[in-house]
N, C-alpha and C positions, 0 to 999 in steps of 0.2 A: 464862824467856827462852829462845827457841829457839837452837839451835846454828847457826853459820854455817860451812858446809863449802865448801872450794874444792879444786880439783885443781891441783897444781903439777907442772911438768915439769922434770926434771933429767936432761939427756942423753936417753937413749932410755927413761927410766923416768917413770911418772906416779905421783904420791903424793897421796892424799887427806889433807887437813888440816882441823882444826876450830878454831874460836875458843876452845874450852875447853882446848886444848893437846893433844888427841888427834891422833895421826898414824898412818895406815894403813901397811901394807907397800908397798914399792916394787913397781910392776907394770909390765910391758912393754905391757900392754893398758890404754888409757885407759878402756875400758868396764868393766874389772874394778875400776879405781880409783874410778869413779863408783858402782859397786855397793857398794864398801866404804863410801863416804861415805853412801849411802842407808841402808845397814844400821846405821851409827852414828847417823844422824839420821832416824828414821822420820817419815813425814808426820804432822802434827798431826791429831787427830780431835776432832770436837766431840761432847761427851757427849749422848746422846739423852735426851729428856724435860725439857730445860731451856728 
């Protein structure tokens, strides 16, 4: 089952969170928080040859 990541804002900080319970560090940059979420949840790839 793929992870569901979201970005939550708390004051001037953005935090990446995942449905598995993982939480990234608080960031002042929303873009950095999005990068944290993408790093935690890389895109799914389809195996070749199937």
